[in-house]
C-alpha positions as CSV (number, residue, x, y, z in Angstrom):
1,M,0.0,0.0,0.0
2,D,1.4,3.4,-1.0
3,E,1.7,6.5,1.2
4,A,-1.5,8.1,-0.2
5,M,-3.6,5.0,0.5
6,R,-2.2,4.7,4.1
7,G,-3.3,8.3,4.7
8,I,-6.7,7.7,3.2
9,E,-7.1,4.5,5.3
10,A,-6.2,6.6,8.4
11,L,-9.0,9.1,7.4
12,R,-11.5,6.3,7.1
13,R,-10.5,4.8,10.5
14,R,-10.9,8.3,12.1
15,D,-14.3,8.7,10.4
16,E,-15.6,5.4,11.5
17,A,-14.5,5.9,15.1
18,A,-15.9,9.4,15.3
19,S,-19.2,8.3,13.7
20,K,-19.6,5.5,16.1
21,A,-19.1,7.9,19.0
22,Y,-21.1,10.8,17.5
23,D,-17.9,12.9,18.2
24,V,-18.8,16.2,16.6
25,K,-15.4,17.7,17.1
26,A,-13.6,14.7,15.5
27,L,-16.1,14.5,12.7
28,A,-15.7,18.2,11.9
29,E,-12.0,17.9,11.8
30,L,-12.3,15.3,8.9
31,W,-13.5,18.0,6.5
32,T,-11.6,20.7,4.7
33,P,-12.4,24.3,5.8
34,D,-14.2,24.8,2.5
35,A,-16.0,21.4,2.4
36,V,-19.3,20.9,0.6
37,A,-21.8,18.0,1.1
38,L,-24.7,17.2,-1.2
39,P,-27.2,15.3,1.1
40,P,-30.2,13.5,-0.3
41,G,-33.4,15.6,-0.5
42,G,-31.8,18.8,0.9
43,P,-29.8,21.9,0.1
44,V,-26.1,22.0,-0.4
45,K,-24.2,22.1,2.9
46,R,-21.0,24.1,3.4
47,A,-18.5,23.6,6.2
48,A,-20.2,25.8,8.8
49,E,-23.6,24.2,8.1
50,L,-22.1,20.7,8.3
51,R,-20.8,21.4,11.8
52,R,-24.2,22.7,12.9
53,D,-25.9,19.6,11.4
54,L,-23.4,17.4,13.2
55,E,-24.2,19.1,16.5
56,K,-28.0,18.6,15.9
57,M,-27.4,15.0,15.1
58,A,-25.3,14.4,18.1
59,T,-28.0,15.9,20.4
60,A,-30.6,13.7,18.8
61,A,-28.4,10.7,19.0
62,R,-28.2,10.8,22.8
63,G,-31.3,8.7,22.7
64,S,-29.7,6.0,20.6
65,E,-26.8,3.6,20.7
66,V,-24.7,2.9,17.6
67,L,-24.4,-0.8,17.1
68,D,-22.5,-0.8,13.9
69,Y,-21.1,1.7,11.4
70,R,-19.0,0.7,8.4
71,E,-17.6,2.4,5.3
72,V,-17.0,0.1,2.4
73,F,-15.2,1.6,-0.6
74,E,-15.2,-0.1,-3.9
75,E,-12.7,2.2,-5.7
76,T,-10.3,4.9,-4.8
77,L,-8.5,6.9,-7.5
78,V,-5.6,9.1,-6.4
79,F,-4.4,12.1,-8.5
80,G,-1.6,13.7,-6.5
81,D,-3.1,15.5,-3.5
82,T,-6.7,14.7,-4.6
83,A,-8.5,11.4,-4.5
84,V,-12.0,10.2,-5.5
85,E,-13.6,7.3,-3.8
86,W,-17.0,5.6,-4.0
87,G,-18.8,2.9,-2.0
88,H,-21.3,2.8,0.7
89,I,-21.9,3.4,4.4
90,E,-24.0,0.9,6.4
91,G,-24.9,0.9,10.0
92,S,-27.5,0.2,12.7
93,E,-28.5,1.8,16.0
94,R,-30.8,1.0,18.9
95,D,-33.3,3.5,20.4
96,R,-32.5,3.6,24.1
97,A,-36.1,4.2,25.1
98,T,-37.9,1.6,22.9
99,G,-35.1,-0.9,22.1
100,K,-36.0,-0.6,18.4
101,V,-33.1,-1.3,16.0
102,T,-32.9,0.6,12.7
103,T,-30.5,-0.1,9.9
104,S,-29.3,2.2,7.1
105,R,-27.3,2.0,4.0
106,F,-26.1,4.9,1.8
107,H,-24.3,5.1,-1.5
108,L,-21.3,7.5,-1.1
109,M,-18.9,9.3,-3.3
110,R,-16.2,11.6,-1.9
111,I,-13.5,13.8,-3.1
112,L,-10.6,13.9,-0.7
113,K,-7.8,16.4,-0.4
114,K,-4.4,16.0,1.2
115,V,-3.9,19.1,3.5
116,E,-0.8,20.9,4.7
117,D,-0.1,18.6,7.6
118,G,0.0,15.6,5.2
119,S,-3.3,14.1,6.4
120,W,-6.3,13.5,4.1
121,R,-9.7,15.3,4.6
122,V,-13.1,15.1,3.0
123,H,-13.5,18.0,0.5
124,R,-16.7,17.1,-1.3
125,S,-19.3,14.4,-0.5
126,I,-22.5,13.2,-2.0
127,F,-24.6,10.4,-0.6
128,A,-28.0,8.8,-1.2
129,P,-30.1,6.0,0.4
130,A,-29.2,2.6,-1.1
131,G,-32.2,0.5,-1.9
C-alpha cells in the first residue's frame, strides 16, 4: 500500500470511530475548511452548516446507541493531492427508550484532499439512500 492509501485509510478509521461515538469535534476535523456536502433531498451544505448539522445529530443521537457503522469503498483513485472514492456506508442503531433497532445504508462518493499537515480530509461528499 502506498503513502496516499495509508493516509486515506487513516482518514477512514478516524471517520468510523468518530461516527460510532457521535464525536462532533472529531467529525468536523475530517472536513476541509471549504468542504461541501450534497445530502439527499436537501440543500447544499457548506462547512459551517455541516458542523451545525453534526451538533444537531449528536444531540438527537443521545437517545440511541450505535451498534454498527462501516464504510465500504469499492474504488479509490488518487491524483496527486486529490482522491476520488465511492462505495457505501452501512450501520445500525438502537433506540434507548424503545429498544427498536434501525439499519441504514447509503451510497457515497467523496473527493478527498491532502492538507498541509499531510493528512487527508473530505473535501466534497455526495450520498443517497441505497435500496
